[in-house]
Every structure is written in C-alpha cells, then in structure tokens.
All heavy atoms as TSV, in Angstrom:
chain	resi	resn	atom	element	x	y	z
A	1	MET	N	N	60.272	-5.453	124.693
A	1	MET	CA	C	60.171	-4.142	123.960
A	1	MET	C	C	61.477	-3.913	123.136
A	1	MET	O	O	62.574	-4.193	123.548
A	1	MET	CB	C	60.026	-3.040	124.981
A	1	MET	CG	C	59.981	-1.703	124.436
A	1	MET	SD	S	59.662	-0.261	125.550
A	1	MET	CE	C	59.619	-0.992	127.260
A	2	SER	N	N	61.258	-3.488	121.936
A	2	SER	CA	C	62.445	-3.273	121.011
A	2	SER	C	C	63.083	-1.950	121.415
A	2	SER	O	O	62.521	-1.097	122.079
A	2	SER	CB	C	62.013	-3.264	119.572
A	2	SER	OG	O	61.410	-2.003	119.222
A	3	GLU	N	N	64.292	-1.787	120.863
A	3	GLU	CA	C	65.052	-0.512	121.210
A	3	GLU	C	C	64.402	0.705	120.573
A	3	GLU	O	O	64.748	1.872	120.950
A	3	GLU	CB	C	66.472	-0.605	120.768
A	3	GLU	CG	C	66.781	-0.853	119.303
A	3	GLU	CD	C	68.175	-1.040	118.964
A	3	GLU	OE1	O	68.756	-2.019	119.555
A	3	GLU	OE2	O	68.694	-0.296	118.165
A	4	ASP	N	N	63.517	0.530	119.604
A	4	ASP	CA	C	62.822	1.690	118.964
A	4	ASP	C	C	61.516	2.089	119.696
A	4	ASP	O	O	60.931	3.069	119.307
A	4	ASP	CB	C	62.429	1.298	117.567
A	4	ASP	CG	C	63.710	1.157	116.675
A	4	ASP	OD1	O	64.729	1.808	116.911
A	4	ASP	OD2	O	63.640	0.338	115.704
A	5	GLU	N	N	61.162	1.325	120.720
A	5	GLU	CA	C	59.914	1.708	121.449
A	5	GLU	C	C	60.245	2.392	122.784
A	5	GLU	O	O	61.299	2.219	123.353
A	5	GLU	CB	C	59.213	0.361	121.775
A	5	GLU	CG	C	58.617	-0.388	120.573
A	5	GLU	CD	C	58.018	-1.655	120.997
A	5	GLU	OE1	O	58.645	-2.437	121.651
A	5	GLU	OE2	O	56.836	-1.877	120.608
A	6	ILE	N	N	59.295	3.280	123.119
A	6	ILE	CA	C	59.434	3.994	124.373
A	6	ILE	C	C	58.474	3.462	125.395
A	6	ILE	O	O	57.231	3.233	125.009
A	6	ILE	CB	C	59.182	5.540	124.190
A	6	ILE	CG1	C	60.233	6.117	123.257
A	6	ILE	CG2	C	59.138	6.191	125.484
A	6	ILE	CD1	C	59.913	7.548	122.900
A	7	ASP	N	N	58.874	3.182	126.605
A	7	ASP	CA	C	58.021	2.755	127.663
A	7	ASP	C	C	57.081	3.926	127.989
A	7	ASP	O	O	57.590	4.895	128.486
A	7	ASP	CB	C	58.824	2.258	128.826
A	7	ASP	CG	C	57.963	1.849	129.979
A	7	ASP	OD1	O	56.733	1.846	129.935
A	7	ASP	OD2	O	58.560	1.449	131.068
A	8	LEU	N	N	55.781	3.807	127.715
A	8	LEU	CA	C	54.917	4.952	128.011
A	8	LEU	C	C	54.885	5.315	129.519
A	8	LEU	O	O	54.516	6.434	129.842
A	8	LEU	CB	C	53.458	4.624	127.537
A	8	LEU	CG	C	53.402	4.525	125.992
A	8	LEU	CD1	C	51.954	4.188	125.585
A	8	LEU	CD2	C	53.847	5.765	125.369
A	9	GLY	N	N	55.247	4.450	130.371
A	9	GLY	CA	C	55.340	4.737	131.802
A	9	GLY	C	C	56.435	5.752	132.085
A	9	GLY	O	O	56.387	6.447	133.101
A	10	GLU	N	N	57.439	5.924	131.183
A	10	GLU	CA	C	58.473	6.902	131.357
A	10	GLU	C	C	58.425	8.005	130.315
A	10	GLU	O	O	59.305	8.879	130.336
A	10	GLU	CB	C	59.832	6.189	131.296
A	10	GLU	CG	C	60.016	5.236	132.424
A	10	GLU	CD	C	61.392	4.528	132.386
A	10	GLU	OE1	O	62.133	4.878	131.509
A	10	GLU	OE2	O	61.585	3.596	133.157
A	11	ALA	N	N	57.434	8.020	129.555
A	11	ALA	CA	C	57.309	9.087	128.493
A	11	ALA	C	C	57.241	10.544	129.025
A	11	ALA	O	O	57.637	11.460	128.414
A	11	ALA	CB	C	56.144	8.800	127.548
A	12	HIS	N	N	56.637	10.621	130.266
A	12	HIS	CA	C	56.614	11.961	130.892
A	12	HIS	C	C	57.922	12.592	131.179
A	12	HIS	O	O	58.010	13.747	131.238
A	12	HIS	CB	C	55.755	11.828	132.182
A	12	HIS	CG	C	56.508	11.102	133.247
A	12	HIS	ND1	N	56.540	9.739	133.278
A	12	HIS	CD2	C	57.248	11.581	134.296
A	12	HIS	CE1	C	57.297	9.413	134.362
A	12	HIS	NE2	N	57.713	10.483	134.976
A	13	LEU	N	N	58.955	11.743	131.232
A	13	LEU	CA	C	60.320	12.309	131.431
A	13	LEU	C	C	60.832	13.056	130.206
A	13	LEU	O	O	61.639	13.953	130.364
A	13	LEU	CB	C	61.280	11.194	131.792
A	13	LEU	CG	C	61.051	10.547	133.129
A	13	LEU	CD1	C	61.994	9.383	133.319
A	13	LEU	CD2	C	61.257	11.526	134.288
A	14	LEU	N	N	60.265	12.705	129.080
A	14	LEU	CA	C	60.665	13.453	127.853
A	14	LEU	C	C	60.017	14.772	127.814
A	14	LEU	O	O	60.588	15.772	127.290
A	14	LEU	CB	C	60.299	12.594	126.564
A	14	LEU	CG	C	60.937	11.245	126.479
A	14	LEU	CD1	C	60.335	10.556	125.291
A	14	LEU	CD2	C	62.458	11.415	126.355
A	15	GLU	N	N	58.770	14.904	128.316
A	15	GLU	CA	C	58.028	16.156	128.318
A	15	GLU	C	C	58.491	17.079	129.456
A	15	GLU	O	O	58.524	18.271	129.344
A	15	GLU	CB	C	56.539	15.873	128.422
A	15	GLU	CG	C	55.930	15.106	127.261
A	15	GLU	CD	C	54.514	14.720	127.442
A	15	GLU	OE1	O	53.988	15.158	128.499
A	15	GLU	OE2	O	54.004	14.032	126.649
A	16	HIS	N	N	58.738	16.499	130.607
A	16	HIS	CA	C	58.990	17.249	131.779
A	16	HIS	C	C	60.063	16.530	132.608
A	16	HIS	O	O	59.794	15.890	133.537
A	16	HIS	CB	C	57.791	17.426	132.653
A	16	HIS	CG	C	57.371	18.888	132.775
A	16	HIS	ND1	N	58.112	19.729	133.558
A	16	HIS	CD2	C	56.371	19.595	132.271
A	16	HIS	CE1	C	57.541	20.912	133.527
A	16	HIS	NE2	N	56.468	20.848	132.746
A	17	PRO	N	N	61.412	16.715	132.201
A	17	PRO	CA	C	62.402	15.957	132.905
A	17	PRO	C	C	62.695	16.444	134.308
A	17	PRO	O	O	63.379	15.835	135.043
A	17	PRO	CB	C	63.608	16.150	132.036
A	17	PRO	CG	C	63.371	17.369	131.270
A	17	PRO	CD	C	61.831	17.501	131.106
A	18	LEU	N	N	62.254	17.705	134.618
A	18	LEU	CA	C	62.402	18.244	135.983
A	18	LEU	C	C	61.067	18.201	136.731
A	18	LEU	O	O	60.058	18.673	136.164
A	18	LEU	CB	C	62.906	19.667	135.988
A	18	LEU	CG	C	64.285	19.931	135.598
A	18	LEU	CD1	C	64.591	21.424	135.623
A	18	LEU	CD2	C	65.262	19.268	136.539
A	19	HIS	N	N	61.043	17.648	137.892
A	19	HIS	CA	C	59.775	17.641	138.632
A	19	HIS	C	C	59.673	18.939	139.585
A	19	HIS	O	O	58.652	19.451	139.802
A	19	HIS	CB	C	59.684	16.408	139.601
A	19	HIS	CG	C	59.585	15.115	138.751
A	19	HIS	ND1	N	58.407	14.868	138.056
A	19	HIS	CD2	C	60.457	14.150	138.475
A	19	HIS	CE1	C	58.607	13.661	137.382
A	19	HIS	NE2	N	59.841	13.271	137.645
A	20	THR	N	N	60.878	19.343	140.015
A	20	THR	CA	C	60.870	20.568	140.889
A	20	THR	C	C	62.097	21.367	140.605
A	20	THR	O	O	63.095	20.903	139.962
A	20	THR	CB	C	60.964	20.195	142.423
A	20	THR	OG1	O	62.142	19.416	142.650
A	20	THR	CG2	C	59.732	19.404	142.849
A	21	CYS	N	N	62.017	22.640	140.837
A	21	CYS	CA	C	63.181	23.563	140.645
A	21	CYS	C	C	64.306	23.208	141.509
A	21	CYS	O	O	64.167	23.003	142.757
A	21	CYS	CB	C	62.664	24.964	140.897
A	21	CYS	SG	S	63.985	26.224	140.863
A	22	PRO	N	N	65.551	23.098	140.987
A	22	PRO	CA	C	66.727	22.758	141.805
A	22	PRO	C	C	67.012	23.822	142.814
A	22	PRO	O	O	67.714	23.503	143.862
A	22	PRO	CB	C	67.844	22.640	140.733
A	22	PRO	CG	C	67.170	22.336	139.495
A	22	PRO	CD	C	65.850	23.111	139.530
A	23	LYS	N	N	66.636	25.082	142.662
A	23	LYS	CA	C	66.874	26.158	143.649
A	23	LYS	C	C	65.823	26.331	144.701
A	23	LYS	O	O	66.175	26.225	145.867
A	23	LYS	CB	C	67.008	27.454	142.870
A	23	LYS	CG	C	67.399	28.650	143.770
A	23	LYS	CD	C	68.670	28.539	144.510
A	23	LYS	CE	C	69.010	29.673	145.334
A	23	LYS	NZ	N	70.240	29.578	146.003
A	24	CYS	N	N	64.612	26.406	144.334
A	24	CYS	CA	C	63.495	26.704	145.286
A	24	CYS	C	C	62.640	25.493	145.583
A	24	CYS	O	O	61.703	25.645	146.420
A	24	CYS	CB	C	62.722	27.887	144.917
A	24	CYS	SG	S	61.633	27.701	143.550
A	25	ASP	N	N	62.688	24.396	144.885
A	25	ASP	CA	C	61.950	23.218	145.008
A	25	ASP	C	C	60.407	23.360	144.607
A	25	ASP	O	O	59.618	22.523	144.943
A	25	ASP	CB	C	62.005	22.721	146.454
A	25	ASP	CG	C	61.852	21.188	146.592
A	25	ASP	OD1	O	62.222	20.530	145.600
A	25	ASP	OD2	O	61.303	20.722	147.579
A	26	SER	N	N	60.142	24.413	143.875
A	26	SER	CA	C	58.792	24.598	143.363
A	26	SER	C	C	58.488	23.613	142.229
A	26	SER	O	O	59.408	23.320	141.399
A	26	SER	CB	C	58.635	26.059	142.894
A	26	SER	OG	O	57.412	26.116	142.179
A	27	ALA	N	N	57.295	23.168	142.127
A	27	ALA	CA	C	56.895	22.358	140.980
A	27	ALA	C	C	56.290	23.109	139.806
A	27	ALA	O	O	55.857	22.574	138.858
A	27	ALA	CB	C	55.873	21.326	141.507
A	28	LYS	N	N	56.344	24.423	139.926
A	28	LYS	CA	C	55.810	25.352	138.908
A	28	LYS	C	C	56.846	25.650	137.835
A	28	LYS	O	O	57.345	26.762	137.721
A	28	LYS	CB	C	55.277	26.606	139.533
A	28	LYS	CG	C	54.139	26.398	140.478
A	28	LYS	CD	C	53.677	27.775	141.053
A	28	LYS	CE	C	52.597	27.534	142.059
A	28	LYS	NZ	N	52.194	28.806	142.651
A	29	LEU	N	N	57.145	24.623	137.073
A	29	LEU	CA	C	58.109	24.696	135.914
A	29	LEU	C	C	57.368	24.678	134.616
A	29	LEU	O	O	56.502	23.840	134.451
A	29	LEU	CB	C	59.137	23.553	136.000
A	29	LEU	CG	C	60.083	23.652	137.207
A	29	LEU	CD1	C	60.755	22.258	137.376
A	29	LEU	CD2	C	61.033	24.801	137.066
A	30	VAL	N	N	57.711	25.560	133.747
A	30	VAL	CA	C	57.084	25.577	132.415
A	30	VAL	C	C	58.175	25.504	131.383
A	30	VAL	O	O	59.205	26.158	131.446
A	30	VAL	CB	C	56.213	26.785	132.191
A	30	VAL	CG1	C	54.956	26.746	133.074
A	30	VAL	CG2	C	56.914	28.097	132.348
A	31	PRO	N	N	57.994	24.726	130.274
A	31	PRO	CA	C	58.936	24.724	129.155
A	31	PRO	C	C	58.861	26.081	128.406
A	31	PRO	O	O	57.825	26.569	128.147
A	31	PRO	CB	C	58.538	23.546	128.313
A	31	PRO	CG	C	57.095	23.282	128.706
A	31	PRO	CD	C	56.882	23.808	130.053
A	32	VAL	N	N	60.081	26.584	128.093
A	32	VAL	CA	C	60.228	27.849	127.244
A	32	VAL	C	C	61.279	27.581	126.296
A	32	VAL	O	O	62.247	26.765	126.452
A	32	VAL	CB	C	60.598	29.045	128.149
A	32	VAL	CG1	C	59.441	29.396	129.090
A	32	VAL	CG2	C	61.898	28.840	128.891
A	33	ARG	N	N	61.223	28.301	125.121
A	33	ARG	CA	C	62.228	28.170	124.033
A	33	ARG	C	C	62.975	29.475	123.979
A	33	ARG	O	O	62.454	30.539	124.051
A	33	ARG	CB	C	61.530	27.874	122.769
A	33	ARG	CG	C	61.012	26.460	122.669
A	33	ARG	CD	C	60.455	26.204	121.292
A	33	ARG	NE	N	61.330	26.518	120.169
A	33	ARG	CZ	C	62.339	25.679	119.662
A	33	ARG	NH1	N	62.552	24.542	120.221
A	33	ARG	NH2	N	63.105	26.158	118.656
A	34	ASP	N	N	64.311	29.282	123.789
A	34	ASP	CA	C	65.107	30.486	123.518
A	34	ASP	C	C	65.564	30.704	122.106
A	34	ASP	O	O	66.367	31.416	121.850
A	34	ASP	CB	C	66.368	30.395	124.470
A	34	ASP	CG	C	67.349	29.312	124.036
A	34	ASP	OD1	O	67.034	28.628	123.057
A	34	ASP	OD2	O	68.381	29.233	124.671
A	35	GLY	N	N	64.869	29.894	121.255
A	35	GLY	CA	C	65.147	29.972	119.813
A	35	GLY	C	C	65.874	28.698	119.344
A	35	GLY	O	O	65.566	28.207	118.330
A	36	ASN	N	N	66.709	28.154	120.223
A	36	ASN	CA	C	67.441	26.905	119.844
A	36	ASN	C	C	67.039	25.778	120.769
A	36	ASN	O	O	66.840	24.609	120.356
A	36	ASN	CB	C	68.962	27.107	119.961
A	36	ASN	CG	C	69.411	28.131	118.929
A	36	ASN	OD1	O	68.980	28.209	117.810
A	36	ASN	ND2	N	70.249	29.016	119.402
A	37	ASP	N	N	66.996	26.058	122.103
A	37	ASP	CA	C	66.862	25.043	123.120
A	37	ASP	C	C	65.487	25.132	123.837
A	37	ASP	O	O	64.885	26.197	123.874
A	37	ASP	CB	C	67.920	25.035	124.201
A	37	ASP	CG	C	69.310	24.705	123.539
A	37	ASP	OD1	O	69.427	23.827	122.726
A	37	ASP	OD2	O	70.255	25.443	123.955
A	38	VAL	N	N	65.087	24.017	124.436
A	38	VAL	CA	C	63.932	24.095	125.338
A	38	VAL	C	C	64.505	24.093	126.768
A	38	VAL	O	O	65.377	23.250	127.138
A	38	VAL	CB	C	63.033	22.860	125.178
A	38	VAL	CG1	C	61.959	22.863	126.229
A	38	VAL	CG2	C	62.464	22.868	123.793
A	39	ASN	N	N	64.186	25.068	127.578
A	39	ASN	CA	C	64.564	25.202	128.921
A	39	ASN	C	C	63.263	25.183	129.811
A	39	ASN	O	O	62.149	25.182	129.299
A	39	ASN	CB	C	65.331	26.509	129.128
A	39	ASN	CG	C	66.554	26.611	128.281
A	39	ASN	OD1	O	67.337	25.630	128.151
A	39	ASN	ND2	N	66.729	27.754	127.605
A	40	PHE	N	N	63.448	25.234	131.119
A	40	PHE	CA	C	62.382	25.098	132.037
A	40	PHE	C	C	62.422	26.257	132.975
A	40	PHE	O	O	63.408	26.391	133.761
A	40	PHE	CB	C	62.376	23.737	132.757
A	40	PHE	CG	C	62.170	22.656	131.830
A	40	PHE	CD1	C	63.159	22.063	131.175
A	40	PHE	CD2	C	60.894	22.283	131.520
A	40	PHE	CE1	C	63.026	20.993	130.273
A	40	PHE	CE2	C	60.628	21.248	130.616
A	40	PHE	CZ	C	61.745	20.617	129.948
A	41	LEU	N	N	61.503	27.131	132.874
A	41	LEU	CA	C	61.377	28.360	133.733
A	41	LEU	C	C	60.604	28.063	135.015
A	41	LEU	O	O	59.459	27.550	134.901
A	41	LEU	CB	C	60.742	29.503	132.950
A	41	LEU	CG	C	60.435	30.762	133.720
A	41	LEU	CD1	C	61.732	31.463	134.156
A	41	LEU	CD2	C	59.572	31.681	132.852
A	42	CYS	N	N	61.126	28.425	136.153
A	42	CYS	CA	C	60.400	28.311	137.412
A	42	CYS	C	C	59.619	29.535	137.593
A	42	CYS	O	O	60.161	30.643	137.643
A	42	CYS	CB	C	61.408	28.108	138.596
A	42	CYS	SG	S	60.555	28.043	140.164
A	43	LEU	N	N	58.284	29.391	137.784
A	43	LEU	CA	C	57.441	30.509	137.947
A	43	LEU	C	C	57.498	31.104	139.361
A	43	LEU	O	O	56.947	32.162	139.595
A	43	LEU	CB	C	55.978	30.082	137.632
A	43	LEU	CG	C	55.735	29.677	136.149
A	43	LEU	CD1	C	54.298	29.233	135.996
A	43	LEU	CD2	C	56.112	30.793	135.216
A	44	GLU	N	N	58.145	30.452	140.292
A	44	GLU	CA	C	58.326	30.950	141.635
A	44	GLU	C	C	59.525	31.854	141.748
A	44	GLU	O	O	59.506	32.879	142.270
A	44	GLU	CB	C	58.393	29.787	142.609
A	44	GLU	CG	C	57.093	29.110	142.870
A	44	GLU	CD	C	55.996	29.904	143.543
A	44	GLU	OE1	O	56.321	30.773	144.429
A	44	GLU	OE2	O	54.862	29.819	143.139
A	45	CYS	N	N	60.712	31.355	141.405
A	45	CYS	CA	C	61.975	32.107	141.575
A	45	CYS	C	C	62.514	32.690	140.277
A	45	CYS	O	O	63.556	33.376	140.291
A	45	CYS	CB	C	62.999	31.222	142.280
A	45	CYS	SG	S	63.629	29.893	141.195
A	46	SER	N	N	61.840	32.497	139.176
A	46	SER	CA	C	62.229	33.033	137.845
A	46	SER	C	C	63.612	32.549	137.376
A	46	SER	O	O	64.197	33.235	136.515
A	46	SER	CB	C	62.188	34.526	137.881
A	46	SER	OG	O	60.830	34.939	138.105
A	47	ARG	N	N	64.087	31.443	137.811
A	47	ARG	CA	C	65.356	30.863	137.285
A	47	ARG	C	C	64.981	29.899	136.233
A	47	ARG	O	O	63.948	29.272	136.242
A	47	ARG	CB	C	66.115	30.195	138.402
A	47	ARG	CG	C	66.701	31.113	139.363
A	47	ARG	CD	C	67.412	30.365	140.498
A	47	ARG	NE	N	68.169	31.224	141.363
A	47	ARG	CZ	C	67.676	31.937	142.350
A	47	ARG	NH1	N	66.387	31.923	142.605
A	47	ARG	NH2	N	68.463	32.721	143.156
A	48	CYS	N	N	65.824	29.923	135.196
A	48	CYS	CA	C	65.592	28.975	134.069
A	48	CYS	C	C	66.667	27.878	134.076
A	48	CYS	O	O	67.821	28.178	134.362
A	48	CYS	CB	C	65.686	29.803	132.775
A	48	CYS	SG	S	64.807	29.088	131.432
A	49	TRP	N	N	66.237	26.662	133.713
A	49	TRP	CA	C	67.067	25.481	133.798
A	49	TRP	C	C	67.157	24.763	132.501
A	49	TRP	O	O	66.133	24.661	131.784
A	49	TRP	CB	C	66.606	24.551	134.895
A	49	TRP	CG	C	66.505	25.186	136.213
A	49	TRP	CD1	C	65.440	25.820	136.785
A	49	TRP	CD2	C	67.558	25.422	137.136
A	49	TRP	NE1	N	65.767	26.337	137.967
A	49	TRP	CE2	C	67.048	26.123	138.236
A	49	TRP	CE3	C	68.933	25.121	137.146
A	49	TRP	CZ2	C	67.819	26.544	139.313
A	49	TRP	CZ3	C	69.632	25.496	138.241
A	49	TRP	CH2	C	69.116	26.148	139.302
A	50	HIS	N	N	68.250	24.220	132.146
A	50	HIS	CA	C	68.444	23.380	130.958
A	50	HIS	C	C	68.760	21.978	131.365
A	50	HIS	O	O	69.557	21.761	132.288
A	50	HIS	CB	C	69.529	23.983	130.018
A	50	HIS	CG	C	69.618	23.234	128.732
A	50	HIS	ND1	N	68.724	23.397	127.687
A	50	HIS	CD2	C	70.524	22.264	128.303
A	50	HIS	CE1	C	69.051	22.632	126.755
A	50	HIS	NE2	N	70.145	21.927	127.083
A	51	VAL	N	N	68.160	21.040	130.776
A	51	VAL	CA	C	68.297	19.630	131.030
A	51	VAL	C	C	68.854	18.996	129.765
A	51	VAL	O	O	68.220	19.120	128.665
A	51	VAL	CB	C	67.021	18.904	131.439
A	51	VAL	CG1	C	67.249	17.474	131.730
A	51	VAL	CG2	C	66.439	19.660	132.634
A	52	GLU	N	N	69.997	18.268	129.866
A	52	GLU	CA	C	70.556	17.636	128.674
A	52	GLU	C	C	71.415	16.462	129.163
A	52	GLU	O	O	72.305	16.707	130.090
A	52	GLU	CB	C	71.304	18.593	127.857
A	52	GLU	CG	C	71.747	18.037	126.538
A	52	GLU	CD	C	72.353	19.097	125.597
A	52	GLU	OE1	O	71.931	20.228	125.671
A	52	GLU	OE2	O	73.294	18.681	124.841
A	53	LEU	N	N	71.271	15.301	128.603
A	53	LEU	CA	C	72.160	14.101	128.854
A	53	LEU	C	C	72.199	13.809	130.313
A	53	LEU	O	O	73.365	13.525	130.856
A	53	LEU	CB	C	73.535	14.367	128.216
A	53	LEU	CG	C	73.590	14.527	126.770
A	53	LEU	CD1	C	74.977	14.959	126.249
A	53	LEU	CD2	C	73.061	13.338	126.007
A	54	GLY	N	N	71.139	13.954	131.046
A	54	GLY	CA	C	71.106	13.647	132.475
A	54	GLY	C	C	71.706	14.702	133.439
A	54	GLY	O	O	71.857	14.481	134.606
A	55	ARG	N	N	72.027	15.892	132.868
A	55	ARG	CA	C	72.554	16.970	133.655
A	55	ARG	C	C	71.602	18.175	133.675
A	55	ARG	O	O	70.823	18.390	132.704
A	55	ARG	CB	C	73.858	17.470	133.127
A	55	ARG	CG	C	74.960	16.414	133.193
A	55	ARG	CD	C	76.297	16.925	132.700
A	55	ARG	NE	N	76.704	18.109	133.449
A	55	ARG	CZ	C	77.250	19.126	132.867
A	55	ARG	NH1	N	77.473	19.216	131.565
A	55	ARG	NH2	N	77.589	20.243	133.588
A	56	VAL	N	N	71.571	18.939	134.739
A	56	VAL	CA	C	70.778	20.115	134.838
A	56	VAL	C	C	71.660	21.306	135.206
A	56	VAL	O	O	72.480	21.130	136.095
A	56	VAL	CB	C	69.665	19.955	135.961
A	56	VAL	CG1	C	68.908	21.205	136.091
A	56	VAL	CG2	C	68.832	18.724	135.720
A	57	TRP	N	N	71.513	22.407	134.522
A	57	TRP	CA	C	72.263	23.590	134.900
A	57	TRP	C	C	71.434	24.816	134.666
A	57	TRP	O	O	70.515	24.844	133.845
A	57	TRP	CB	C	73.634	23.706	134.223
A	57	TRP	CG	C	73.549	23.846	132.707
A	57	TRP	CD1	C	73.498	24.916	131.965
A	57	TRP	CD2	C	73.625	22.726	131.774
A	57	TRP	NE1	N	73.456	24.607	130.660
A	57	TRP	CE2	C	73.601	23.286	130.496
A	57	TRP	CE3	C	73.687	21.328	131.878
A	57	TRP	CZ2	C	73.570	22.537	129.343
A	57	TRP	CZ3	C	73.755	20.584	130.744
A	57	TRP	CH2	C	73.623	21.098	129.530
A	58	ARG	N	N	71.749	25.920	135.393
A	58	ARG	CA	C	70.981	27.091	135.261
A	58	ARG	C	C	71.421	27.841	134.024
A	58	ARG	O	O	72.599	27.890	133.652
A	58	ARG	CB	C	71.303	28.057	136.443
A	58	ARG	CG	C	70.459	29.345	136.315
A	58	ARG	CD	C	70.462	30.186	137.577
A	58	ARG	NE	N	69.571	31.335	137.339
A	58	ARG	CZ	C	69.785	32.467	137.915
A	58	ARG	NH1	N	70.714	32.632	138.801
A	58	ARG	NH2	N	69.001	33.489	137.632
A	59	VAL	N	N	70.459	28.347	133.331
A	59	VAL	CA	C	70.670	29.100	132.041
A	59	VAL	C	C	71.102	30.537	132.338
A	59	VAL	O	O	70.421	31.183	133.222
A	59	VAL	CB	C	69.398	29.109	131.171
A	59	VAL	CG1	C	69.585	29.833	129.912
A	59	VAL	CG2	C	69.010	27.585	130.867
A	60	ASP	N	N	72.054	30.994	131.732
A	60	ASP	CA	C	72.500	32.428	131.808
A	60	ASP	C	C	71.441	33.311	131.172
A	60	ASP	O	O	71.188	33.160	129.966
A	60	ASP	CB	C	73.799	32.604	131.233
A	60	ASP	CG	C	74.293	34.088	131.184
A	60	ASP	OD1	O	73.550	34.975	131.720
A	60	ASP	OD2	O	75.380	34.332	130.655
A	61	PRO	N	N	70.718	34.149	131.920
A	61	PRO	CA	C	69.640	34.904	131.319
A	61	PRO	C	C	70.070	35.778	130.134
A	61	PRO	O	O	69.245	36.067	129.217
A	61	PRO	CB	C	69.160	35.801	132.463
A	61	PRO	CG	C	69.574	35.094	133.710
A	61	PRO	CD	C	70.836	34.375	133.374
A	62	GLY	N	N	71.280	36.204	130.042
A	62	GLY	CA	C	71.772	37.002	128.985
A	62	GLY	C	C	71.853	36.305	127.661
A	62	GLY	O	O	71.987	36.940	126.615
A	63	THR	N	N	71.669	35.027	127.666
A	63	THR	CA	C	71.840	34.194	126.391
A	63	THR	C	C	70.423	33.905	125.787
A	63	THR	O	O	70.437	33.289	124.745
A	63	THR	CB	C	72.531	32.900	126.628
A	63	THR	OG1	O	71.768	32.059	127.512
A	63	THR	CG2	C	73.922	33.102	127.217
A	64	CYS	N	N	69.394	34.389	126.385
A	64	CYS	CA	C	68.091	33.960	125.930
A	64	CYS	C	C	67.277	35.162	125.395
A	64	CYS	O	O	66.032	35.259	125.667
A	64	CYS	CB	C	67.278	33.307	127.115
A	64	CYS	SG	S	68.122	31.921	127.759
A	65	GLU	N	N	67.811	36.099	124.673
A	65	GLU	CA	C	67.107	37.218	124.158
A	65	GLU	C	C	65.922	36.951	123.391
A	65	GLU	O	O	64.993	37.782	123.292
A	65	GLU	CB	C	68.117	38.105	123.441
A	65	GLU	CG	C	69.188	38.664	124.295
A	65	GLU	CD	C	70.266	39.369	123.537
A	65	GLU	OE1	O	70.291	39.286	122.251
A	65	GLU	OE2	O	71.094	39.983	124.179
A	66	ARG	N	N	65.860	35.761	122.736
A	66	ARG	CA	C	64.740	35.479	121.841
A	66	ARG	C	C	63.640	34.719	122.602
A	66	ARG	O	O	62.547	34.440	122.113
A	66	ARG	CB	C	65.121	34.587	120.607
A	66	ARG	CG	C	66.080	35.384	119.766
A	66	ARG	CD	C	66.391	34.713	118.475
A	66	ARG	NE	N	66.682	33.302	118.654
A	66	ARG	CZ	C	67.164	32.609	117.662
A	66	ARG	NH1	N	67.519	33.062	116.510
A	66	ARG	NH2	N	67.349	31.289	117.809
A	67	CYS	N	N	63.801	34.503	123.904
A	67	CYS	CA	C	62.773	33.856	124.747
A	67	CYS	C	C	61.656	34.844	125.065
A	67	CYS	O	O	61.916	35.976	125.365
A	67	CYS	CB	C	63.394	33.296	126.046
A	67	CYS	SG	S	62.162	32.552	127.135
A	68	GLU	N	N	60.371	34.394	125.054
A	68	GLU	CA	C	59.257	35.287	125.320
A	68	GLU	C	C	59.167	35.739	126.788
A	68	GLU	O	O	58.528	36.641	127.102
A	68	GLU	CB	C	57.960	34.649	124.915
A	68	GLU	CG	C	57.651	33.353	125.744
A	68	GLU	CD	C	56.438	32.622	125.257
A	68	GLU	OE1	O	56.452	32.198	124.034
A	68	GLU	OE2	O	55.442	32.519	125.984
A	69	HIS	N	N	59.973	35.033	127.667
A	69	HIS	CA	C	60.019	35.415	129.069
A	69	HIS	C	C	61.286	36.161	129.456
A	69	HIS	O	O	61.598	36.191	130.648
A	69	HIS	CB	C	59.892	34.080	129.895
A	69	HIS	CG	C	58.681	33.371	129.703
A	69	HIS	ND1	N	57.436	33.666	130.312
A	69	HIS	CD2	C	58.319	32.330	128.852
A	69	HIS	CE1	C	56.488	32.817	129.908
A	69	HIS	NE2	N	57.023	32.038	129.040
A	70	PHE	N	N	61.992	36.711	128.452
A	70	PHE	CA	C	63.297	37.287	128.673
A	70	PHE	C	C	63.314	38.288	129.834
A	70	PHE	O	O	64.135	38.354	130.681
A	70	PHE	CB	C	63.856	37.909	127.405
A	70	PHE	CG	C	65.190	38.584	127.569
A	70	PHE	CD1	C	66.323	37.746	127.752
A	70	PHE	CD2	C	65.275	39.974	127.544
A	70	PHE	CE1	C	67.554	38.392	127.926
A	70	PHE	CE2	C	66.532	40.527	127.659
A	70	PHE	CZ	C	67.657	39.767	127.902
A	71	GLY	N	N	62.322	39.216	129.875
A	71	GLY	CA	C	62.278	40.175	130.864
A	71	GLY	C	C	62.071	39.732	132.280
A	71	GLY	O	O	62.439	40.311	133.320
A	72	ARG	N	N	61.436	38.550	132.402
A	72	ARG	CA	C	61.117	37.954	133.749
A	72	ARG	C	C	62.376	37.481	134.389
A	72	ARG	O	O	62.556	37.712	135.630
A	72	ARG	CB	C	60.116	36.796	133.591
A	72	ARG	CG	C	59.801	36.203	134.817
A	72	ARG	CD	C	58.816	35.038	134.661
A	72	ARG	NE	N	58.359	34.667	135.985
A	72	ARG	CZ	C	57.138	34.341	136.235
A	72	ARG	NH1	N	56.203	34.359	135.342
A	72	ARG	NH2	N	56.778	34.009	137.491
A	73	CYS	N	N	63.228	36.786	133.748
A	73	CYS	CA	C	64.437	36.225	134.407
A	73	CYS	C	C	65.669	37.123	134.280
A	73	CYS	O	O	66.618	37.020	135.080
A	73	CYS	CB	C	64.720	34.821	133.877
A	73	CYS	SG	S	65.124	34.795	132.181
A	74	ALA	N	N	65.729	38.040	133.349
A	74	ALA	CA	C	66.880	38.931	133.181
A	74	ALA	C	C	66.743	39.989	134.196
A	74	ALA	O	O	67.644	40.406	134.847
A	74	ALA	CB	C	66.948	39.456	131.759
C-alpha cells in the first residue's frame, strides 16, 4: 500500500476515534461541531471530548457557543 492510501480496515478511526467516553465509559458518542472543530458529545454524561494527534481532552463548555448542543453540556 502506498503512503497515499488508507487501510479501509482502520478507516472507522477517522470517523469515530473514540469508542467509549473517557469519563463514564458509554459508547453513546456523537460527533458535534463548535464552528471550528469536531468534538464528540457523550449522550450519557453530556461531556464533550476533542481528539487530536492521538490525545483526548475534555472540551470546556464555555468555548462552544456555536455548537447546536451548547445548552446540554453547559
């Protein structure tokens, strides 16, 4: 495989890099946009997570005013 090809067996990691919520371990994560970034909202505990460069951190709810789920996590 060339460096320009993606192994389709791992393509799901690009769509959903988190399998479970780091806090409550729920698999109910949905991608949400805050205007600039794609984050992952847990539908169980309402925490939002950002994944980038192999790291995961909780998103500060005060920074996502343009997200359609703003009232849920704030």
